[in-house]
N, C-alpha and C positions, 0 to 999 in steps of 0.2 A: 473583567465580562465582555460579551461581546454581542454586539445588535442585532436584534433580531430579522431584521432584511438588508436590503443593500450589501453593496460591495465592502468587504473585509477591512477593518480598523488597520494601518500600519503596525498597530500593538500588537494584534490577532496573528498577523502573518511573521511577526519581530518573535512572538512568544515560543511560535512553534519553532521559527527557526535557530533561537538561542535554547531551545529545551536541550538537557543532554542527548546526547548523540552516542551510541556506543555502536559497534562493528558488530554484526548480525554474527559472524566466526565467533563471538567473547559472548553472546548473549545469551543468559540461562533463560526456559522459560518462565521460571518462575520469577523471573526480574522484569516482567512485562505486566503491570497491574491487570485484574479480571474485572475493570469497571469501565462503561463507553467514554470514548474520546475518538481525538482525531490525529493521525499516524502521518509521518512524512520518510518516505524511500531516498537516501543519496547516494548516487554512484559517482564515485571519481570527486566528491565532494558536493555534486550538484543534484537540485530539487529536483525528480525525479515523477514523483507519486505521491500523492497524497489521498487519506483512504479516512472511511469513520467508523466504528466499530460500537456494537452494544457490549462486546468484551474485549478490550485490547487484546489479551492472552488470545483468544479464542480466532480472531480473525489477521489481526497485523504477525501471528507468529504462528499458529498451527495453518492455516488456510492458505498463507503464501508461500513457508516453505516446504508446502507437502513435496513427496518425493516422486507421488505416483505417473502415470502416463497417461491422465484425464488431466487436462489444464483448466476442465469447465468451471472447475467452484471459484477460483481465482481472476479477475478480470487483469491480475498485474501478471500474474504467469504466464495469462493469454498473450498480453501485450510484451512481455518479453522475449515468447518464442515468438513472436511477429517480427521484434525487434533481431532475435538472432537468426532465424530460420525463414522469414518470410511470409509464413503462416500466418492468414489474416484468424482475428479474434470470428470473424463468422464462420468460420469453418470447424473451430477447436470449441464452441460456446456450449454446442451441446455435449452432455457425457455420451451418448450414444451416436457420433460421428467421431470422425478421426482423432486418434489419439499419437501422441507425441511417441515418439521411441525412445526406447530406453535412456541411448545416449543424448538425446534433444533433452528429455526429461532433467537427466543428468547437468547437464550445461544450462538449464534453468536455473539449477537450484544453487549449482559452482556462483554464476551472475550473481544472482538474489543473494548468495553468502555473501558474497564482496562487497558489498552495500552495506552503509550506515542506516539506522535505523532512529528515530525520537518521536516521542508522543506527546498530545495535554489530553490529560483527564477534563471530561466535561460534569458538569453534575447530573445531566438528561440524556436518554437516547435524542434526543431532541436536539438539544443544545449540539451534542456532535453532528449529526445530520447537520442542523443549517451551518453550523461553520465550514463544516468541508464541503457545503454548495458553494459558499464564498470563497473561499480560496482557490474551490477547483476552476472557478469563473473566471476571478482578478488573474492569476498566476498560471495558469493552464499549463500545468506540468506535462511533461512531455510523452508519460506513460499513461497517462488520463486519457478516457476518452468522453467528451461532452455531449 
């Protein structure tokens, strides 16, 4: 159970860190639950991004693993774009602004597919939102913007 306010408990972060981790390359869409929750992306074993979703399948899978030239719909893709190409999210945030090239989109997709994904289901969207806020504030994963 999560606390309503304040920092996350050691158990909250520990629960997410100890959740089964699946290489994204091997993950099938149907394996990701269609429930609210918090998800964790790891790159080379390091926690790099934590997010929340009203549907883990819809957000953690569909939005972040898109292949389109617009990265506006995924803060994770925008932040990976900045990491790989130095293009700030403020430039790629609006779908009517700069799009990435096909080569850049492929590189972002490949980088994400080299990650591992784990998640923790939550009983409600509000519980997922509150947990994600506490985890981001406390642990500040490098690809999250606070």
